[in-house]
C-alpha positions as CSV (number, residue, x, y, z in Angstrom):
1,M,-55.0,84.3,-42.7
2,A,-55.7,85.6,-46.3
3,T,-52.8,85.7,-48.7
4,A,-51.9,85.4,-52.4
5,Y,-49.2,84.0,-54.5
6,R,-48.1,83.7,-58.1
7,R,-47.9,80.2,-59.7
8,D,-44.5,79.3,-61.0
9,E,-45.7,77.4,-64.0
10,D,-47.8,80.1,-65.6
11,G,-47.4,83.2,-63.4
12,V,-51.1,83.5,-62.6
13,L,-52.1,85.1,-59.3
14,V,-54.0,83.0,-56.9
15,A,-55.9,84.2,-53.8
16,Q,-56.0,82.0,-50.7
17,Y,-58.5,82.6,-47.9
18,M,-60.7,81.0,-45.2
19,G,-64.2,80.4,-46.5
20,A,-67.5,80.5,-44.7
21,D,-67.2,76.7,-44.1
22,G,-64.0,77.1,-42.1
23,K,-61.8,75.6,-44.8
24,K,-59.2,77.1,-47.0
25,H,-60.2,78.1,-50.5
26,Q,-58.2,79.2,-53.5
27,E,-59.4,81.4,-56.4
28,R,-57.6,82.1,-59.7
29,L,-57.6,85.8,-60.4
30,D,-58.2,87.6,-63.6
31,P,-54.8,88.9,-64.8
32,E,-56.5,91.9,-66.4
33,R,-57.9,93.1,-63.0
34,F,-55.1,92.0,-60.7
35,K,-51.7,92.8,-61.9
36,T,-49.7,92.9,-58.7
37,I,-49.3,90.6,-55.7
38,R,-50.5,93.5,-53.4
39,D,-53.8,93.8,-55.3
40,A,-54.2,90.0,-55.1
41,R,-53.6,89.9,-51.3
42,R,-56.1,92.8,-50.8
43,H,-58.7,90.9,-52.8
44,A,-58.1,87.7,-50.8
45,Q,-58.6,89.7,-47.5
46,D,-61.9,91.0,-48.9
47,L,-63.0,87.5,-49.7
48,E,-62.1,86.3,-46.2
49,D,-63.9,89.2,-44.6
50,A,-67.0,88.4,-46.6
51,A,-66.8,84.8,-45.6
52,S,-66.4,85.8,-41.9
53,R,-69.5,87.9,-42.1
54,Q,-71.5,85.1,-43.7
55,R,-70.2,82.6,-41.2
56,A,-71.5,84.9,-38.4
57,A,-74.9,85.1,-40.0
58,L,-74.5,88.8,-40.4
59,E,-75.0,89.1,-44.2
60,G,-77.9,88.8,-46.6
61,T,-81.3,87.7,-45.3
62,L,-79.9,86.1,-42.1
63,W,-78.7,89.3,-40.4
64,K,-81.9,89.7,-38.5
65,S,-81.5,86.3,-36.8
66,A,-78.0,87.0,-35.6
67,T,-77.5,87.7,-31.9
68,F,-75.2,90.1,-30.1
69,A,-73.0,87.2,-29.2
70,D,-72.6,86.5,-32.9
71,L,-71.6,90.1,-33.5
72,V,-69.0,90.0,-30.7
73,E,-67.6,86.7,-32.1
74,W,-67.3,88.4,-35.5
75,W,-65.5,91.4,-34.0
76,E,-63.1,89.2,-32.1
77,R,-62.2,87.1,-35.1
78,N,-61.6,90.1,-37.4
79,Y,-60.2,92.8,-35.0
80,T,-58.8,91.2,-31.9
81,S,-57.2,88.0,-33.1
82,R,-53.9,89.7,-33.8
83,A,-54.0,92.1,-30.9
84,R,-51.2,92.0,-28.3
85,S,-53.7,91.6,-25.5
86,Q,-56.9,89.5,-25.3
87,T,-58.1,91.0,-22.0
88,A,-60.5,93.4,-23.7
89,A,-62.3,90.7,-25.6
90,A,-62.5,88.5,-22.5
91,F,-63.8,91.4,-20.4
92,L,-66.5,92.1,-23.0
93,R,-67.6,88.4,-23.2
94,K,-67.7,88.0,-19.5
95,H,-70.0,90.9,-18.8
96,T,-72.3,90.8,-21.8
97,R,-72.7,87.0,-22.4
98,A,-75.8,86.6,-20.2
99,P,-77.7,89.9,-20.4
100,L,-77.0,90.9,-24.0
101,G,-75.6,87.8,-25.7
102,P,-79.0,86.1,-26.5
103,L,-80.6,89.3,-27.8
104,R,-80.9,89.9,-31.6
105,I,-78.7,92.7,-32.8
106,H,-81.6,95.1,-33.3
107,E,-82.8,94.4,-29.8
108,V,-79.6,95.7,-28.2
109,T,-81.0,99.2,-27.7
110,S,-79.7,102.1,-25.6
111,G,-82.1,101.1,-22.8
112,A,-80.8,97.6,-22.8
113,I,-77.2,98.7,-22.5
114,E,-78.1,101.3,-19.8
115,R,-79.8,98.6,-17.7
116,L,-76.7,96.4,-18.1
117,L,-74.4,99.2,-16.9
118,V,-76.8,100.1,-14.0
119,G,-76.7,96.5,-12.8
120,K,-72.9,96.4,-13.0
121,E,-72.5,99.4,-10.8
122,A,-75.2,98.4,-8.3
123,H,-73.8,97.5,-4.8
124,G,-73.8,93.8,-3.9
125,P,-74.2,92.1,-0.5
126,D,-70.7,93.1,0.5
127,G,-71.5,96.8,-0.1
128,T,-69.2,97.1,-3.2
129,P,-70.3,97.4,-6.9
130,E,-69.4,94.7,-9.3
131,L,-67.6,97.2,-11.5
132,S,-66.2,100.6,-10.7
133,A,-67.2,103.7,-12.7
134,K,-64.1,103.5,-14.7
135,S,-64.7,99.8,-15.6
136,V,-68.3,100.6,-16.5
137,N,-67.1,103.3,-18.9
138,H,-64.7,100.7,-20.4
139,L,-67.5,98.2,-20.9
140,R,-69.6,100.9,-22.6
141,S,-66.7,101.8,-24.9
142,L,-66.2,98.2,-26.0
143,I,-69.8,97.7,-26.9
144,G,-69.7,100.9,-28.9
145,R,-66.6,99.8,-30.6
146,V,-68.2,96.6,-31.7
147,F,-71.2,98.5,-33.3
148,K,-68.8,101.0,-34.9
149,K,-66.8,98.3,-36.7
150,A,-70.0,96.6,-37.8
151,A,-71.3,99.9,-39.3
152,E,-67.9,100.5,-41.0
153,Q,-68.1,97.0,-42.7
154,E,-71.8,97.6,-43.5
155,V,-73.0,94.6,-41.5
156,W,-75.0,97.0,-39.3
157,T,-77.0,99.9,-40.7
158,G,-78.6,101.3,-37.6
159,R,-77.5,104.0,-35.2
160,N,-74.9,103.1,-32.6
161,P,-77.0,102.5,-29.5
162,V,-74.1,103.5,-27.2
163,D,-74.3,107.1,-28.4
164,R,-77.3,107.7,-26.1
165,V,-75.8,106.0,-23.1
166,P,-74.2,108.5,-20.8
167,R,-70.7,108.0,-19.5
168,R,-70.2,107.6,-15.8
169,K,-68.4,110.2,-13.7
170,V,-65.1,108.9,-12.4
171,T,-63.8,110.4,-9.2
172,K,-60.0,111.0,-9.4
173,R,-58.2,109.8,-6.4
174,R,-54.7,110.3,-5.3
175,N,-52.4,107.4,-6.2
176,H,-51.0,106.1,-3.0
177,G,-48.6,103.8,-4.8
178,V,-46.2,106.7,-5.8
179,L,-42.9,106.6,-4.0
180,S,-40.8,109.4,-2.7
181,A,-37.1,109.8,-3.6
182,E,-36.0,108.2,-0.3
183,E,-38.5,105.3,-0.7
184,A,-37.3,104.6,-4.2
185,K,-33.7,104.5,-3.1
186,A,-34.6,102.2,-0.2
187,L,-36.5,99.9,-2.6
188,L,-33.5,99.4,-4.8
189,Y,-31.3,98.5,-1.8
190,A,-33.9,96.0,-0.6
191,L,-34.5,94.2,-3.9
192,D,-33.0,90.9,-5.0
193,P,-30.0,91.7,-7.3
194,R,-31.6,90.0,-10.3
195,W,-34.6,92.5,-10.2
196,R,-32.6,95.7,-9.6
197,G,-31.9,96.4,-13.2
198,I,-35.5,96.1,-14.2
199,V,-36.8,98.3,-11.4
200,A,-34.0,100.8,-11.8
201,T,-34.9,101.2,-15.5
202,A,-38.6,101.7,-14.6
203,L,-37.7,104.3,-12.0
204,F,-35.1,106.4,-14.0
205,L,-36.8,106.3,-17.4
206,G,-40.5,105.4,-16.8
207,P,-41.0,102.8,-19.6
208,R,-43.8,100.3,-19.4
209,K,-43.4,96.6,-18.3
210,G,-43.5,95.2,-21.9
211,E,-41.0,97.8,-23.1
212,I,-38.5,96.8,-20.4
213,L,-38.8,93.0,-20.8
214,G,-38.6,93.3,-24.7
215,L,-35.6,95.7,-24.6
216,L,-32.8,94.5,-26.9
217,K,-29.1,95.0,-26.5
218,K,-28.9,96.7,-30.0
219,D,-31.3,99.4,-28.8
220,V,-29.0,100.5,-25.9
221,D,-26.2,102.8,-27.0
222,L,-24.1,103.1,-23.8
223,A,-21.4,105.1,-25.7
224,N,-23.7,107.9,-26.5
225,R,-25.9,107.4,-23.4
226,E,-29.1,106.8,-25.6
227,I,-31.8,104.1,-25.6
228,L,-34.3,103.3,-28.3
229,V,-37.8,102.4,-27.1
230,T,-39.4,100.6,-30.1
231,R,-40.6,97.2,-28.8
232,S,-43.1,95.8,-26.3
233,Y,-42.6,92.2,-25.3
234,E,-42.1,90.3,-28.6
235,Y,-43.8,92.9,-30.8
236,D,-41.9,95.4,-32.9
237,S,-44.1,98.3,-31.7
238,T,-45.0,100.0,-28.5
239,K,-48.4,101.0,-27.1
240,G,-48.4,104.2,-29.1
241,N,-47.0,102.6,-32.3
242,R,-44.0,104.9,-32.2
243,E,-40.3,104.8,-31.9
244,D,-38.6,107.1,-29.4
245,R,-35.0,107.7,-28.5
246,L,-34.3,108.8,-24.9
247,P,-31.1,109.8,-23.1
248,I,-29.9,107.4,-20.4
249,P,-29.4,109.1,-17.0
250,E,-26.0,108.5,-15.4
251,P,-27.3,106.6,-12.4
252,L,-28.9,104.0,-14.7
253,V,-25.8,103.4,-16.7
254,P,-24.1,100.8,-14.3
255,F,-27.4,98.9,-14.1
256,L,-27.6,98.5,-17.9
257,E,-23.9,97.7,-18.2
258,A,-24.3,94.9,-15.6
259,A,-27.4,93.5,-17.2
260,I,-25.9,93.5,-20.7
261,A,-22.8,91.8,-19.5
262,A,-24.7,89.1,-17.7
263,S,-27.3,88.4,-20.5
264,P,-26.6,85.3,-22.6
265,S,-29.1,86.4,-25.3
266,D,-30.0,89.5,-27.4
267,L,-32.3,90.7,-24.6
268,V,-31.1,93.1,-21.9
269,F,-33.2,91.6,-19.1
270,P,-33.8,87.8,-19.9
271,N,-34.8,85.1,-17.5
272,E,-32.5,82.3,-16.3
273,R,-32.8,80.5,-19.6
274,G,-31.9,83.6,-21.6
275,E,-35.5,83.9,-22.8
276,M,-38.0,86.8,-22.4
277,Y,-39.9,86.9,-19.2
278,A,-43.6,85.8,-19.6
279,R,-46.3,88.4,-19.7
280,D,-47.7,87.2,-16.4
281,T,-44.4,87.7,-14.5
282,K,-45.5,89.1,-11.2
283,L,-43.3,92.2,-11.0
284,T,-45.8,93.8,-8.7
285,E,-45.1,91.2,-6.1
286,V,-41.4,91.8,-6.6
287,V,-41.9,95.5,-5.8
288,R,-44.0,94.8,-2.8
289,R,-41.6,92.3,-1.4
290,G,-38.8,94.9,-1.7
291,L,-41.0,97.5,0.0
292,S,-41.7,95.1,2.9
293,R,-37.9,94.4,3.4
294,A,-37.3,98.2,3.3
295,G,-39.9,98.8,6.0
296,I,-42.2,100.8,3.7
297,V,-45.4,99.2,4.9
298,L,-48.9,100.1,6.0
299,G,-48.4,98.1,9.2
300,Y,-47.8,94.6,10.6
301,D,-50.2,91.8,11.3
302,Q,-49.1,90.0,14.5
303,L,-50.0,86.3,14.1
304,C,-50.1,83.5,16.5
305,R,-48.6,80.4,14.8
306,R,-49.7,77.9,17.3
307,S,-52.1,75.3,15.7
308,G,-55.7,76.0,16.5
309,C,-55.2,79.4,18.1
310,G,-55.5,81.8,15.1
311,F,-55.0,85.0,17.1
312,R,-54.3,88.1,15.0
313,E,-53.9,91.8,15.6
314,R,-52.5,94.7,13.7
315,H,-49.9,97.2,14.8
316,E,-47.8,99.9,13.3
317,D,-44.5,98.4,14.3
318,P,-43.0,94.9,14.4
319,E,-42.0,95.0,18.1
320,P,-42.1,91.6,19.8
321,R,-45.5,90.7,21.3
322,W,-47.1,87.6,22.9
323,C,-50.4,86.0,22.3
324,P,-52.9,86.8,25.1
325,Q,-54.6,83.5,24.6
326,C,-51.8,81.0,24.6
327,G,-48.7,83.0,25.5
328,M,-46.8,82.2,22.4
329,K,-44.7,84.8,20.7
330,L,-46.5,86.5,17.8
331,W,-45.1,86.5,14.3
332,P,-45.1,89.9,12.6
333,K,-46.2,89.9,9.0
334,A,-45.6,93.1,7.0
335,I,-48.5,94.7,5.1
336,P,-46.8,96.3,2.1
337,R,-48.0,99.4,0.4
338,R,-50.4,98.7,-2.5
339,T,-47.7,99.8,-5.1
340,R,-47.9,98.2,-8.5
341,F,-45.0,97.9,-10.9
342,H,-46.7,100.4,-13.2
343,D,-46.6,102.9,-10.3
344,L,-42.9,103.2,-10.8
345,R,-43.7,105.0,-14.1
346,H,-46.0,107.3,-12.1
347,T,-43.2,107.8,-9.6
348,T,-40.8,108.9,-12.4
349,A,-43.2,111.6,-13.6
350,T,-44.0,112.8,-10.0
351,L,-40.4,113.1,-8.9
352,L,-39.5,115.0,-12.0
353,L,-42.4,117.4,-11.5
354,R,-41.4,117.9,-7.9
355,E,-37.9,118.9,-9.0
356,G,-39.4,121.6,-11.3
357,V,-39.0,119.8,-14.6
358,P,-41.4,121.4,-17.1
359,M,-44.5,119.4,-18.0
360,A,-43.5,119.3,-21.7
361,F,-40.2,117.6,-20.8
362,V,-42.0,115.0,-18.7
363,Q,-44.4,114.4,-21.6
364,K,-41.5,113.6,-23.9
365,I,-39.8,111.3,-21.4
366,L,-43.0,109.3,-20.8
367,R,-43.7,109.5,-24.6
368,H,-47.3,110.6,-24.3
369,S,-49.1,111.8,-27.5
370,D,-51.0,114.5,-25.5
371,I,-49.7,116.6,-22.6
372,T,-53.2,116.4,-21.0
373,V,-52.5,112.8,-20.3
374,T,-49.3,113.7,-18.4
375,E,-51.1,116.4,-16.5
376,G,-54.2,114.5,-15.5
377,V,-52.8,111.0,-14.8
378,Y,-49.1,111.3,-13.8
379,G,-48.9,114.6,-11.9
380,H,-49.4,113.1,-8.4
381,L,-48.7,116.1,-6.3
382,D,-49.5,115.7,-2.6
383,M,-50.1,118.3,0.1
384,G,-46.4,118.8,0.7
385,D,-45.8,119.6,-2.9
386,L,-48.7,122.1,-2.9
387,R,-47.4,123.7,0.3
388,Q,-43.9,124.1,-1.2
389,A,-45.4,125.6,-4.3
390,L,-47.4,128.2,-2.4
391,A,-44.4,129.0,-0.2
392,R,-42.7,130.4,-3.4
393,M,-45.1,133.3,-3.6
394,P,-42.8,136.4,-4.0
395,V,-45.0,138.8,-1.9
396,R,-43.3,138.9,1.5
397,G,-42.7,141.2,4.5
398,V,-46.4,142.1,5.0
399,E,-47.2,139.9,8.0
400,E,-47.2,142.8,10.5
401,L,-50.1,144.4,8.6
402,A,-52.3,141.6,10.0
403,R,-52.2,143.4,13.4
404,P,-54.8,146.2,14.0
405,A,-53.3,149.6,13.1
406,V,-54.2,153.1,11.9
407,V,-54.9,153.4,8.2
408,F,-51.6,154.3,6.5
409,H,-51.6,156.5,3.4
410,P,-48.6,156.1,1.1
411,G,-46.2,159.1,1.3
412,R,-46.1,159.2,5.1
413,E,-43.0,158.0,6.9
414,A,-44.9,155.9,9.3
415,P,-48.5,155.4,10.4
416,E,-47.7,156.3,14.0
417,K,-46.2,159.7,13.0
418,F,-49.2,160.4,10.8
419,A,-51.6,159.7,13.7
420,A,-49.6,162.0,16.1
421,E,-49.5,164.9,13.7
422,F,-53.2,164.6,13.2
423,A,-54.0,164.7,16.9
424,A,-51.8,167.7,17.5
425,K,-53.5,169.8,14.8
426,S,-57.0,168.9,15.8
427,P,-58.9,172.0,17.3
428,I,-61.2,169.8,19.4
429,D,-60.3,169.0,22.9
430,K,-60.7,165.3,23.2
431,S,-61.0,165.5,27.0
432,K,-64.2,167.6,26.9
433,G,-67.5,167.0,25.2
434,R,-69.0,169.5,22.7
435,A,-71.1,172.4,24.0
436,S,-74.7,172.3,23.0
437,K,-74.3,175.4,20.8
438,E,-71.6,173.7,18.8
439,K,-73.9,170.9,17.8
440,P,-74.9,171.2,14.2
441,L,-78.3,169.5,14.8
442,K,-81.0,170.3,17.3
443,I,-83.8,168.2,18.5
444,R,-87.1,169.7,17.4
445,P,-90.7,168.5,17.8
446,F,-92.6,167.0,14.9
447,K,-94.5,169.4,12.6
448,W,-97.9,168.7,11.1
449,S,-97.6,169.0,7.3
450,G,-101.2,168.5,6.4
451,R,-100.4,166.0,3.7
452,Q,-102.1,162.7,3.4
453,D,-100.1,159.6,4.4
454,L,-99.5,157.7,1.2
455,N,-99.5,154.4,3.1
456,L,-103.2,155.0,3.8
457,I,-104.2,155.2,0.2
458,G,-106.2,152.3,-0.9
459,Q,-107.1,151.1,2.6
């Protein structure tokens, strides 16, 4: 990493950076141009960036020979090496290494990228595409990000080829991992005690996984019932690079008190050694085990455990059954709901919205920068919610109008009375037909007018 320091013997600023040969280099700086250590560090970073571009063969006369794989390597080294997650870079390498990696940079056109994305969304032998529409859009975005950074650093002077590649339409589906209030309560009862504090925090406040595992005791103010969300895992910033203070709901207070009292370190929820849980801690499996114990499942697989039998059938209940092949009692295995740990955050938003909490308040609790994210992603309202919402329509007491009735004019006491008065005043006897002389029209024979029929003109 580029840096700078001031020599003790003469006070001269020296820039230290990684050169194009992969070795550390030092350069004595002109004291007239560089007077502060900040200027020296900035110059050292510029030197290291230039060396990185040269090492990736993206500068001078060699840029035409560089491949897209070289461009991706340059992007990773300069922009993702200090990122909290390396999944984006790994995802980009995996899906572009073979089709785009060997191509020269100027050969990566909009057509080449479109052919790549079409191949990724094509259905395979099993009938499913390699990537969903959402993942295809993510891949498109990453390729565009690489070219955008290259253009900003003036290592690529052409137009971003992703601009002409259309985004895929993503079908929004209802998230079946969201829990109801009764299911959330049953989950907490069924969990192992060491996981209850983590899951309860996720349910009552809706923080992300890294924000819970990186929570420090000093950020929890139990006296004032406030919590400061400012960390994610070991990093001093959250996903949105912001610091938020939230009130602690009363049902969550005992869980936090117990966790802080039992923790031997500065963390609120450490592991058995007092250290932070690893990033790959499978909290989703913890949630699904709890759901299985609580009976919140999709069904049960009844399995025969006799060696060599292998009989299996699915049922909605775990009632005792016997194998029809060997007569052995079947073993019920629960099939839990496909609820992820992150779905607890979705559950927080959904339950608050169902209770009538304004969308703006939910946005502040979930700490979204834009309320449209809260509305489009976290408002999981099912048919029951919509039915209750429509039932609150204030227009009531008009159901009887759906029955056939005489037209009622406002000002009359009742439509029946209006119809009776009209019948009494009518001069026509309804029991008899009209006389022929009372008919206003009479049937007469046709009269010859002598005019030419216009339909015959032109024939």
